[in-house]
C-alpha positions as CSV (number, residue, x, y, z in Angstrom):
1,M,117.3,96.0,103.7
2,G,116.0,92.5,103.2
3,W,112.6,93.0,101.6
4,G,110.9,89.9,100.5
5,I,107.9,89.4,98.2
6,Y,104.8,87.7,99.4
7,R,101.1,88.0,98.8
8,L,98.5,89.2,101.3
9,A,94.8,89.0,101.0
10,A,93.3,92.4,100.3
11,T,91.8,92.5,103.8
12,E,95.1,92.4,105.6
13,P,96.6,95.8,106.1
14,L,100.3,96.6,105.3
15,P,102.4,98.3,107.9
16,A,102.6,102.1,107.7
17,Q,106.3,102.0,106.8
18,P,108.5,99.1,105.5
19,S,110.7,97.5,108.1
20,S,114.3,98.6,108.1
21,S,115.6,95.5,109.6
22,N,115.7,92.0,108.2
23,T,113.3,90.2,110.5
24,G,112.6,87.3,108.2
25,P,112.2,86.2,104.6
26,A,109.3,88.5,103.9
27,D,109.3,91.9,105.5
28,I,107.1,93.8,103.1
29,L,104.8,93.3,100.1
30,M,106.2,94.9,97.0
31,I,103.6,95.5,94.2
32,D,104.4,96.2,90.5
33,P,101.7,98.6,89.2
34,N,102.5,97.3,85.7
35,E,101.1,93.9,86.6
36,A,99.0,94.0,89.7
37,P,95.2,93.7,89.5
38,W,93.2,96.5,91.1
39,W,92.4,94.5,94.2
40,E,96.1,93.9,94.9
41,L,96.9,97.6,94.6
42,T,94.3,98.3,97.3
43,V,96.6,96.8,100.0
44,I,98.9,99.8,99.6
45,P,98.1,102.3,102.4
46,G,95.9,105.1,101.1
47,I,95.0,103.4,97.9
48,G,91.3,102.5,97.7
49,E,89.3,100.7,95.1
50,V,88.6,103.9,93.0
51,T,92.3,104.9,92.7
52,A,93.4,101.3,92.2
53,R,90.9,100.9,89.3
54,K,92.1,104.2,87.8
55,I,95.7,102.9,87.8
56,V,94.6,99.7,86.0
57,E,92.4,101.5,83.5
58,F,95.2,103.9,82.7
59,R,97.7,101.1,82.3
60,E,95.5,99.0,80.1
61,A,94.5,102.1,77.9
62,R,98.2,102.9,77.3
63,R,99.0,99.3,76.5
64,R,96.2,99.1,73.8
65,E,97.8,102.2,72.3
66,H,101.3,100.8,72.2
67,I,101.0,97.0,71.6
68,P,101.0,95.9,68.0
69,D,98.6,93.2,67.0
70,D,101.5,90.7,66.5
71,N,102.9,91.3,69.9
72,P,104.0,87.9,71.5
73,P,101.9,86.7,74.4
74,G,103.4,87.5,77.8
75,D,105.3,90.6,76.4
76,V,104.3,93.3,78.8
77,V,104.6,97.1,78.0
78,R,106.0,98.8,81.0
79,V,103.7,101.8,81.3
80,F,105.1,102.7,84.8
81,R,108.9,102.8,84.9
82,A,109.3,104.9,88.1
83,P,107.0,106.0,91.0
84,A,106.6,109.5,89.4
85,D,105.0,107.9,86.4
86,L,101.9,107.2,88.5
87,Q,101.2,111.0,88.6
88,R,99.9,110.7,85.0
89,V,96.9,108.9,86.5
90,K,94.1,111.4,87.3
91,G,93.8,112.0,91.0
92,I,97.3,110.8,91.8
93,G,99.7,113.6,92.9
94,P,103.2,113.8,94.4
95,K,101.9,113.2,98.0
96,T,100.1,110.0,97.0
97,V,103.2,108.8,95.1
98,Q,105.4,109.5,98.1
99,R,103.1,107.4,100.4
100,M,103.0,104.6,97.7
101,E,106.7,104.5,96.8
102,P,107.9,102.2,99.6
103,Y,105.5,99.5,98.4
104,L,106.3,99.7,94.7
105,T,108.5,97.7,92.5
106,F,109.2,98.2,88.8
107,G,110.9,94.9,87.9
108,P,110.8,92.9,84.7
109,P,107.4,91.4,83.7
110,T,106.5,88.1,85.2
111,V,105.4,85.9,82.4
112,G,102.7,83.5,83.4
113,A,102.2,85.1,86.8
114,D,99.1,83.9,88.6
115,R,97.0,87.1,89.0
116,T,93.6,85.4,89.6
117,R,91.6,86.9,92.5
118,P,92.0,84.9,95.7
């Protein structure tokens, strides 16, 4: 599968399922829940603002618990390492994770990524 990475405005819907054919350089948007702001998470089908904000709040709370004061800038604690880890967020169960999974990636942190709201 040739999945590319590109950004969509939060108002553009994603396809119900990722494309199984390589139709071009960018077939689907892959989102890392360890880095994405809440508004970027809302482009995943079935994830609204409330759930997206819960994911970000959970992530940031866990980072505050685990990051020492002398942590180097840009060093990101990977709160979510696999799709099932999202079930630790209140309100997210196995069915929600199953719907989200095709749109998730858990790659290495992007240092200096531009995550400002469009």
